[in-house]
C-alpha positions in Angstrom: 98.9 93.7 86.3 101.9 92.6 84.4 104.1 93.7 87.3 102.1 91.7 89.8 101.8 88.6 87.5 105.4 88.6 86.6 106.4 88.0 90.3 104.3 84.8 90.6 105.8 81.4 90.1 104.0 78.8 87.9 102.6 77.0 91.0 101.3 80.3 92.4 99.6 81.1 89.0 98.0 77.6 89.0 96.8 78.1 92.6 95.2 81.5 91.8 93.6 80.1 88.7 92.2 77.2 90.6 90.8 79.5 93.3 89.2 81.9 90.8 87.6 78.9 88.9 85.8 78.0 92.1 84.1 81.4 92.5 80.5 81.7 91.4 79.7 84.1 88.5 77.3 86.9 89.6 74.0 86.7 87.8 73.2 90.4 87.8 76.7 91.7 87.3 77.2 94.8 85.2 80.4 96.4 84.1 81.5 99.8 85.6 81.6 102.6 83.1 85.0 103.2 81.6 87.4 105.4 83.4 85.2 106.0 86.5 87.5 104.4 89.0 91.0 105.5 90.0 93.3 102.5 89.8 95.9 101.9 92.6 98.7 101.6 89.9 99.1 103.0 86.4 97.4 101.0 83.8 98.2 101.3 80.0 94.5 100.8 79.1 93.2 103.7 81.2 93.4 107.4 80.6 95.5 108.5 83.7 93.5 111.7 84.2 90.0 110.5 83.2 88.9 109.5 86.8 90.0 112.9 88.1 87.8 114.8 85.7 84.6 112.9 86.7 82.3 114.5 89.3 
């Protein structure tokens, strides 16, 4: 996320923030279990091989 965010200008960050603030919060939303989804880019907070080991 740092790589993507670092390429945005301050007005772009403000525009994304304003857009996200307009989205409704899901009422029945539940988090996905940790390490069950393969991310499109490496993420420091995720075990890089955990999603591969899941059935």
